[in-house]
LUMMI-993440 format. One line per field, with one value per atom (N, C-alpha, C): residue in one letter; atom name; x, y, z. Coordinates in Angstrom, 1 decimal. Atoms other than C-alpha are relative to their C-alpha. Layout:
REM residues N
kero (A | ...)
margu (CA | ...)
px (X | ...)
py (Y | ...)
pz (Z | ...)
This chain:
REM residues 80
kero (X | X | X | X | X | X | X | X | X | X | X | X | X | X | X | X | X | X | X | X | X | X | X | X | X | X | X | X | X | X | X | X | X | X | X | X | X | X | X | X | X | X | X | X | X | X | X | X | X | X | X | X | X | X | X | X | X | X | X | X | X | X | X | X | X | X | X | X | X | X | X | X | X | X | X | X | X | X | X | X | X | X | X | X | X | X | X | X | X | X | X | X | X | X | X | X | X | X | X | X | X | X | X | X | X | X | X | X | X | X | X | X | X | X | X | X | X | X | X | X | X | X | X | X | X | X | X | X | X | X | X | X | X | X | X | X | X | X | X | X | X | X | X | X | X | X | X | X | X | X | X | X | X | X | X | X | X | X | X | X | X | X | X | X | X | X | X | X | X | X | X | X | X | X | X | X | X | X | X | X | X | X | X | X | X | X | X | X | X | X | X | X | X | X | X | X | X | X | X | X | X | X | X | X | X | X | X | X | X | X | X | X | X | X | X | X | X | X | X | X | X | X | X | X | X | X | X | X | X | X | X | X | X | X | X | X | X | X | X | X)
margu (N | CA | C | N | CA | C | N | CA | C | N | CA | C | N | CA | C | N | CA | C | N | CA | C | N | CA | C | N | CA | C | N | CA | C | N | CA | C | N | CA | C | N | CA | C | N | CA | C | N | CA | C | N | CA | C | N | CA | C | N | CA | C | N | CA | C | N | CA | C | N | CA | C | N | CA | C | N | CA | C | N | CA | C | N | CA | C | N | CA | C | N | CA | C | N | CA | C | N | CA | C | N | CA | C | N | CA | C | N | CA | C | N | CA | C | N | CA | C | N | CA | C | N | CA | C | N | CA | C | N | CA | C | N | CA | C | N | CA | C | N | CA | C | N | CA | C | N | CA | C | N | CA | C | N | CA | C | N | CA | C | N | CA | C | N | CA | C | N | CA | C | N | CA | C | N | CA | C | N | CA | C | N | CA | C | N | CA | C | N | CA | C | N | CA | C | N | CA | C | N | CA | C | N | CA | C | N | CA | C | N | CA | C | N | CA | C | N | CA | C | N | CA | C | N | CA | C | N | CA | C | N | CA | C | N | CA | C | N | CA | C | N | CA | C | N | CA | C | N | CA | C | N | CA | C | N | CA | C | N | CA | C | N | CA | C | N | CA | C | N | CA | C | N | CA | C | N | CA | C)
px (-0.3 | -6.7 | 1.5 | -1.4 | -3.3 | 0.6 | -0.7 | -0.7 | 0.0 | -0.1 | -0.4 | -1.3 | 1.4 | -4.2 | -0.2 | 0.1 | -4.1 | 0.8 | -0.8 | -1.3 | -0.6 | 0.7 | -3.2 | -1.2 | 1.1 | -6.3 | 0.5 | -0.5 | -4.2 | 0.4 | -0.5 | -2.5 | -1.1 | 1.1 | -5.6 | -1.1 | 1.2 | -8.2 | 0.3 | -0.1 | -6.9 | 1.1 | -1.1 | -3.6 | -0.5 | 0.5 | -5.5 | -0.9 | 1.0 | -7.9 | 0.7 | -0.5 | -7.4 | 0.4 | -0.5 | -5.6 | -1.1 | 1.1 | -8.7 | -0.9 | 0.8 | -10.6 | 0.8 | -0.8 | -7.7 | 0.0 | 0.1 | -7.7 | -1.3 | 1.3 | -11.4 | -0.1 | 0.0 | -10.9 | 0.8 | -0.8 | -8.2 | -0.9 | 0.8 | -10.6 | -1.1 | 1.0 | -13.3 | 0.6 | -0.7 | -10.9 | 0.3 | -0.3 | -9.7 | -1.2 | 1.2 | -13.2 | -0.6 | 0.5 | -14.0 | 0.9 | -0.9 | -11.0 | -0.4 | 0.2 | -11.5 | 0.9 | -0.8 | -10.2 | 1.3 | -1.3 | -7.5 | 1.0 | -1.0 | -5.9 | 0.4 | -0.4 | -6.0 | 0.9 | -0.8 | -4.6 | 1.4 | -1.3 | -1.6 | 0.9 | -0.8 | -0.6 | 0.2 | -0.1 | -1.0 | 0.9 | -0.8 | 1.3 | -1.1 | 1.0 | -0.5 | -0.2 | 0.2 | -2.1 | 0.2 | -0.3 | -1.0 | -0.7 | 0.5 | -2.5 | 1.1 | -0.9 | -0.6 | -0.1 | 0.2 | -2.0 | 0.9 | -0.9 | 0.4 | 1.3 | -1.2 | 3.2 | -0.1 | 0.3 | 1.6 | 1.0 | -0.9 | 4.2 | 1.4 | -1.3 | 7.1 | 1.0 | -1.1 | 10.3 | -0.2 | 0.3 | 8.8 | 1.1 | -1.1 | 11.8 | 1.0 | -1.0 | 13.9 | -0.3 | 0.5 | 11.9 | -0.1 | 0.1 | 11.9 | 0.9 | -0.8 | 13.0 | 0.3 | -0.3 | 13.1 | -1.2 | 1.0 | 11.2 | -0.3 | 0.3 | 9.3 | 0.3 | -0.2 | 9.5 | 1.5 | -1.4 | 13.2 | 0.6 | -0.5 | 13.8 | -0.4 | 0.4 | 11.8 | 0.9 | -0.8 | 13.7 | 1.4 | -1.3 | 17.0 | 0.0 | 0.1 | 15.9 | -0.1 | 0.1 | 14.9 | 1.3 | -1.3 | 18.2 | 1.0 | -0.9 | 20.0 | -0.4 | 0.4 | 17.9 | 0.4 | -0.5 | 18.7 | 1.4 | -1.5 | 22.4 | 0.3 | -0.3 | 22.2 | -0.5 | 0.6 | 20.1 | 1.0 | -0.9 | 22.0 | -0.4)
py (0.3 | 90.7 | -0.1 | 0.2 | 89.4 | 1.1 | -1.1 | 91.9 | -0.3 | 0.3 | 90.0 | 0.2 | -0.3 | 90.2 | 1.5 | -1.4 | 93.9 | 0.5 | -0.4 | 94.3 | -0.4 | 0.5 | 92.2 | 0.9 | -0.9 | 94.4 | 1.3 | -1.3 | 97.5 | -0.1 | 0.2 | 96.2 | -0.2 | 0.4 | 94.7 | 1.1 | -0.8 | 97.3 | 1.5 | -1.4 | 100.6 | 0.7 | -0.7 | 101.3 | 0.5 | -0.4 | 101.4 | 1.2 | -1.1 | 104.1 | 1.3 | -1.4 | 107.7 | 0.6 | -0.6 | 109.9 | 0.6 | -0.6 | 111.8 | -1.0 | 1.1 | 108.5 | -0.5 | 0.5 | 107.3 | 1.0 | -1.0 | 110.6 | -0.1 | 0.1 | 110.3 | -1.3 | 1.3 | 106.7 | 0.2 | -0.3 | 107.9 | 0.8 | -0.8 | 110.5 | -0.8 | 0.9 | 107.9 | -0.9 | 0.9 | 105.6 | 0.8 | -0.8 | 108.4 | 0.4 | -0.3 | 109.4 | -1.1 | 1.3 | 105.8 | -0.4 | 0.4 | 105.5 | 0.7 | -0.7 | 106.2 | 1.1 | -1.2 | 109.6 | -0.3 | 0.3 | 108.0 | -0.4 | 0.5 | 106.3 | 1.1 | -1.1 | 109.3 | 1.0 | -1.0 | 111.6 | -0.4 | 0.5 | 109.4 | 0.2 | -0.2 | 109.8 | 1.4 | -1.4 | 113.6 | 0.7 | -0.8 | 116.1 | 0.8 | -0.8 | 117.9 | 1.4 | -1.4 | 121.2 | 0.9 | -1.0 | 124.2 | 1.3 | -1.3 | 127.6 | 1.0 | -1.1 | 130.8 | 0.6 | -0.5 | 131.7 | -0.7 | 0.7 | 129.1 | 0.8 | -0.8 | 131.6 | 1.2 | -1.2 | 134.2 | -0.1 | -0.2 | 135.4 | -0.6 | 0.6 | 133.5 | 1.1 | -0.9 | 135.4 | 1.3 | -1.3 | 138.0 | 0.4 | -0.3 | 137.7 | 0.8 | -0.8 | 139.3 | 1.5 | -1.4 | 142.5 | 0.5 | -0.4 | 142.5 | 1.2 | -1.2 | 145.9 | 1.0 | -0.9 | 147.5 | 1.0 | -1.0 | 150.8 | 0.0 | 0.0 | 150.6 | 1.3 | -1.3 | 154.3 | 0.2 | -0.2 | 154.4 | -0.9 | 1.0 | 151.3 | 0.6 | -0.5 | 152.9 | 1.2 | -1.2 | 156.2 | -0.4 | 0.5 | 154.3 | -0.5 | 0.5 | 152.5 | 1.1 | -1.1 | 155.7 | 0.8 | -0.7 | 157.3 | -0.8 | 0.9 | 154.3 | 0.2 | -0.2 | 154.7 | 1.3 | -1.3 | 158.4 | 0.0 | 0.1 | 157.6 | -0.7 | 0.8 | 155.1 | 0.6 | -0.6 | 157.2 | 1.0 | -1.0 | 159.2 | 1.4)
pz (1.4 | 53.6 | -0.1 | 0.2 | 52.6 | -0.8 | 0.7 | 51.4 | -1.5 | 1.4 | 48.1 | -0.7 | 0.6 | 47.5 | -0.2 | 0.1 | 48.1 | -1.2 | 1.2 | 45.6 | -1.3 | 1.2 | 43.1 | -0.4 | 0.2 | 43.5 | -0.6 | 0.5 | 43.0 | -1.4 | 1.4 | 39.9 | -1.0 | 0.9 | 38.3 | -0.2 | 0.1 | 39.1 | 0.2 | -0.4 | 40.6 | -0.9 | 0.7 | 38.7 | -1.4 | 1.3 | 35.4 | -0.1 | 0.0 | 36.5 | -0.3 | 0.2 | 35.5 | 1.3 | -1.2 | 38.0 | 0.8 | -0.7 | 38.9 | 0.7 | -0.7 | 39.7 | 1.2 | -1.1 | 41.8 | 1.2 | -1.1 | 43.8 | 0.7 | -0.6 | 44.3 | 0.9 | -0.8 | 45.5 | 1.3 | -1.3 | 48.0 | 0.9 | -0.9 | 49.3 | 0.7 | -0.6 | 49.8 | 1.0 | -1.0 | 51.6 | 1.2 | -1.1 | 53.8 | 0.8 | -0.7 | 54.7 | 0.8 | -0.6 | 55.6 | 1.2 | -1.1 | 58.0 | 1.3 | -1.3 | 61.7 | 0.2 | -0.2 | 62.8 | 0.7 | -0.6 | 65.0 | -0.9 | 1.0 | 62.1 | -0.9 | 0.9 | 59.9 | 0.6 | -0.7 | 62.5 | 0.2 | -0.1 | 62.9 | -1.2 | 1.2 | 59.3 | -0.4 | 0.3 | 59.2 | 1.1 | -1.0 | 60.8 | 0.8 | -0.8 | 63.7 | -0.5 | 0.4 | 62.9 | 1.2 | -1.1 | 64.9 | -0.4 | 0.2 | 65.4 | 0.2 | -0.2 | 65.1 | 1.4 | -1.4 | 68.5 | 1.0 | -0.9 | 70.0 | 0.1 | -0.1 | 69.3 | 0.9 | -0.9 | 71.6 | 1.2 | -1.1 | 74.1 | -0.2 | 0.3 | 72.5 | -0.1 | 0.1 | 73.1 | 0.8 | -0.7 | 75.4 | 1.0 | -0.9 | 77.7 | -0.6 | 0.8 | 75.0 | 0.2 | -0.1 | 75.4 | 1.5 | -1.4 | 79.2 | 0.4 | -0.5 | 80.6 | -1.2 | 1.1 | 77.1 | -0.1 | 0.2 | 76.7 | -1.5 | 1.4 | 73.4 | -0.7 | 0.7 | 72.6 | -0.2 | 0.1 | 73.3 | -1.1 | 1.0 | 71.1 | -1.4 | 1.3 | 68.2 | -0.3 | 0.2 | 68.6 | -0.4 | 0.4 | 68.4 | -1.4 | 1.3 | 65.3 | -1.0 | 1.0 | 63.6 | -0.1 | 0.1 | 64.5 | -0.9 | 0.8 | 62.9 | -1.5 | 1.4 | 59.7 | -0.5 | 0.4 | 59.6 | -0.4 | 0.2 | 59.8 | -1.3 | 1.2 | 57.0 | -1.3 | 1.2 | 54.6 | -0.6 | 0.7 | 52.0 | 0.1)
């Protein structure tokens, strides 16, 4: 379909619809599109699990209990 024809359809039929109807139409069109086309327009979804292990090298060689004790000492020094 030519771009001008699409613009005409939009102007004559779709633009005049209430917002709720236009959103419903968008949902119908999106549902009708092949998944490959839809996925190109959306940003990829990520899982928080992808962050697992990120930055672990920072803690390499650090004793957890010693670190906590040092933090508590700093807090004690800052407290009135």
